[in-house]
N, C-alpha and C positions, 0 to 999 in steps of 0.2 A: 478529560484525558487522565489516565492513571499511569504512573511510573511503575513498571514492573521490575526493572533492574537497572543498575548502573555501576559500572566499574571503569577502569582506565582504558578498556578496549571497546565497550559497547554500552549503548543506552537503549533500553527497550521501553516504549510507551505504547499503551492500549487505548483504543477508543471503541466505545460501544455505540453503533450507529444503526439508524434505520428502524423500522417497525419491529423487527425481531431482535434489536440491540446486538447485531452481529458484530463480533470482535474484528478489529483491524489493528494492525501493529505497524509502528514505525521503528526501525532499527537504525540507529545513528552512531556513527563513529565520533566520540568526543574530541578526537585530535584534529580530524579533517573536516567534520561537519557533514561528510557524505552520509545520505540516507537511503533506505529502501523501504517502500510501503508494501505491506503484505495485506492483500485483499482490499477491495474498493466497494463495500457494501452499499452505501448511500451518503447523502450529505457531503458532497465534494467540497463544498465551502469550509466545512469543519476540518476536513483533512488537509486542505491547502493551508488553512490557518495554522494547524499544528506542525506542518512542514516548514513554516516560515522559519528563517535563520538556519536552515539546513541546505544541503545541496543534493536534491533528489537524483538518483542514479538509475533505479529500476522500480517497476511495479511488479511484484510477485502475486500470482493468483493460485491459491491452494486448490480451488476447483471452480467450475464455472457455473454453479447454481446461482440463480438470480439475486439471492441475498448476499452474494459475495462479489458480484460484478455490477451492481446497479449504478454506481458512479464512475465506472471504469471509462466509458466514452468521454465523458466531460474531463476527467483527470488526464487521459491520454492526450487530448487536444491541448490542455493548458500546460502540462509538465513537459510533454515531448521527450519522453524517456522510453526505452525499451521495456516491453512486457514480457515476462516470463511465466510459462504455464507448462504443465506436463503434457506430452503429446496426446494423450487420450482425451484430454479436455480442450484441446486446441482446434478440434473440428469446426469449421465454419467460422473461425475467428482469425484475425490477422495478428497472432501472438508470435513471439520468439519462442520456439520450442525448446524445453530444457530437459 
């Protein structure tokens, strides 16, 4: 995991996961510990480990290509948080459309 940025209002960490080393980001509020996971490419266990100590609130999907949602099903069942995705990518999926 690489720290991309941190200040008093946000911390951004990047993970490179799966066969294609697809980027996934964790956005965390340093004050509250609330976090958002952006994309779920693969290796759910690695993402869950990176989220430890935070309070996941959402999973956001940038687009629904396989290399961005490979671990989504497992993460959805373990985290039990809403999933946000653009309505054009939500066809056939049970996502909260944003």
